[in-house]
C-alpha distance (Angstrom), angle and dihedral (degrees) to the residues before:
residue distance angle dihedral
M1 . . .
S2 3.79 . .
T3 3.79 112.2 .
Y4 3.78 141.4 -168.1
V5 3.81 130.0 -172.0
G6 3.78 122.3 -105.5
D7 3.79 116.3 -32.7
G8 3.81 92.6 -16.7
T9 3.80 95.6 -123.9
Q10 3.82 92.8 122.3
R11 3.82 109.5 118.4
W12 3.79 122.4 -136.7
P13 3.78 118.6 -173.8
A14 3.77 118.5 -134.7
V15 3.78 141.1 -166.3
N16 3.78 134.7 -177.2
R17 3.80 112.3 -106.6
L18 3.84 91.8 -123.0
D19 3.81 91.2 55.3
A20 3.80 90.9 46.4
A21 3.84 90.3 49.8
R22 3.80 90.2 52.3
L23 3.80 90.6 52.5
F24 3.81 91.1 48.8
R25 3.78 89.5 55.6
I26 3.81 90.7 49.2
A27 3.81 90.4 48.7
L28 3.80 93.3 50.0
K29 3.79 91.5 50.6
D30 3.81 103.8 35.6
A31 3.82 112.3 17.1
A32 3.79 122.4 94.5
P33 3.81 116.2 -124.1
G34 3.81 110.5 -82.2
T35 3.82 94.3 25.2
V36 3.78 113.3 147.0
L37 3.81 115.6 -140.4
H38 3.77 129.2 -178.7
A39 3.82 115.4 -144.9
V40 3.78 94.5 -162.5
A41 3.81 122.8 144.0
D42 3.81 93.7 -177.7
E43 3.75 131.7 19.1
G44 3.76 95.8 -118.8
D45 3.76 139.3 -39.7
T46 3.79 114.0 -145.7
T47 3.77 115.5 -107.4
R48 3.78 88.7 -125.9
T49 3.80 90.8 56.2
L50 3.79 90.1 49.2
A51 3.81 92.0 48.9
E52 3.81 90.4 47.7
A53 3.80 91.5 51.9
I54 3.80 91.4 49.4
G55 3.80 91.2 45.4
G56 3.78 91.2 50.3
V57 3.80 93.8 50.7
L58 3.82 92.8 46.0
A59 3.83 94.5 37.8
V60 3.80 92.2 -128.0
P61 3.81 130.8 133.4
V62 3.81 119.7 -90.7
E63 3.81 118.7 -137.6
S64 3.76 143.0 170.5
V65 3.81 115.3 -120.6
P66 3.80 133.6 -177.7
P67 3.84 116.7 -100.5
E68 3.82 90.2 -111.1
R69 3.82 88.2 69.6
F70 3.84 87.5 75.7
G71 3.79 96.4 47.7
V72 3.80 117.9 -142.8
I73 3.83 94.1 -3.9
G74 3.79 93.4 51.3
R75 3.78 92.4 95.3
L76 3.80 89.4 54.2
F77 3.82 90.2 54.9
A78 3.80 88.9 51.9
L79 3.84 93.8 58.1
D80 3.77 123.1 104.9
M81 3.82 104.6 -135.8
P82 3.82 111.7 175.6
S83 3.77 115.2 171.2
S84 3.78 138.2 178.3
S85 3.77 131.8 -146.7
A86 3.84 93.9 -166.4
L87 3.82 94.0 115.2
T88 3.82 92.3 44.1
R89 3.81 90.8 50.5
E90 3.80 92.4 47.7
R91 3.81 96.4 44.6
F92 3.82 99.2 42.4
G93 3.83 102.7 23.3
W94 3.79 91.0 -121.8
Q95 3.77 116.7 157.1
P96 3.81 122.0 179.1
T97 3.80 110.5 -131.6
Q98 3.82 104.7 171.9
A99 3.78 124.8 94.2
């Protein structure tokens, strides 16, 4: 089964690995030491949406589970972690293009 914690409204940002790699190259070339960059293509898909997409591809049921189901990392899965790359895009001209 594909699972999510709680009500599944926790947001997790995502980025395609090719877009992230492009930003890493930009950072190595143009960013000052200590610069914080956000390689985020969207500001956060809900964990329920992610679980539903996985469940659809694998043709398995999708269910909510308590955080304890995942052991010590369960609390991490329960966190809402929206993020934005607006400043990174503006400062370095980076635009994610991959799905």
